[in-house]
Steps between C-alpha positions, in 0.01 A plus 500: 500500500142499373274234644412242235134460407545129444507213753778252566414153628804292601469137608741264676450204268298178498179689441204270551337510159231248590627267229533190719183535705198452275273475806517790747470263798828338394700818548709556814346755737773759431453475123133589448628659187198620306334662801796689647801422281744725323385451143143580611634825650672581170168460321329732754773768471514500119352804333233306303461225762440161331483667156861617535762385250771297680836411343702221667876562444680166523854621415652394831377140470679201348155351419319812377206341320407268788522779757315744277218255439456441876448872558269538206284216635505644851387843383228337290365334816484849644290603198786698345474370146712761326844355592798428281864387523791715397783251449783748448845333491735760347567873512395522135161355592475754784526774240258334252215738408250213525594437865499874571147530361383212722654677798329819400163322504558320833353603836712250699836339436620212716859379507526131591779335705829366378832681469490873578821563307315396184248774569755777555734395216223453243274795591732759654511819290276360225198675352284247689663596830460872425130458421446296817651776714306775318165321526559415865582862581220662302205255481280271710715208400605194702842341494517172688782256551547174687831357620756618240243747372472654852876498564566694178241770578719723708796721402738261686468123462643195672590242234721255690599387848446193716288521813758327719790726399304821454679687779846423360638803317460465125256208505191707409515647147303814417443676167256748348134406459220630279434801726124496547560594866801673654684467833387144570659162432278194468559134578253215437416152629617678809371308803510160331866528391630683808624804317508752786884512482491601134275799576695603807821504292337690213367768736825528689691560174265793419269591790297745293321193362206346689531122478180315401484125554194341337378158618347256252142572394546838662543843351474875529263736323691825459314817406640849436845343514511479879175376661538123552224254596573134578292252296495121474528223757847547659740759637692799376822583684633856489861577586588864570869595514474878546536468880796259475768627739806311375626222271837360403392433143767724349782378729485121483654294220294331230341179629517607865190548724334842515386657825196731524359709785144620538321393184120541525262222392121524443260212419188557292206264441181525298352848514790672682626819340830688494597842359851497356519883522407542867593147618156483660366147571122447516373170640180368348223534760382165637132404453299564815462130577880460506583820688552468874234659717 
């Protein structure tokens, strides 16, 4: 498969947009958003920097206008004035030439949170979806998604399953995603909602997939389709099932507990890197003042 020229930025949800902290000194220490936050990184990675055209896609949200306006305001505070909202609610609208022209002019699209099934059922196979894939593969184009927008980014997608019952056979529901990245499966709000069981189950059911668990206000910048860098204030959990030795997932009845042997887990924080192709983990070097003598 050809390496895409575009960049994928997936975020675990609850992105600090700076909306509620008008004074920088009021912000919690782990949310110094405009200096080191995720949206700032998007502005830095965009082809035309702060002159880039950004389209906020609010399809997943039940309150699209409110959510869209928050992101527009946040990008404006980052001096990205050329930002709009694409409030697409039907498959017909996803094929509308006006929306396709706006996508053609965009440098960045950002999918907000909400319901990931709305994203796949409304966009899947449409002209909008086809153009997204083409531009991502062939141009310096950024696709970003938070929460539902991140979960829908991969070729396989978790759309249902409680945290408490995740390791009961049949509890976790998986379907096809939008396919911006292959051989991974993504879960969001990961640390805060205790979703490790969901990802373990998903990887056990098809170990070719690398599980990616994104904490809130935390994300991954993915370049060339396989180089991943952790960004944001929290943790990224990776679950690797290729070395799994055994599981009873095919033998137990529906609703019964699943056993797994030898799943591999990695934890990434800000600046750490991981290559999906080679499975090589690169820790961010510590500043000299923090490194042990």
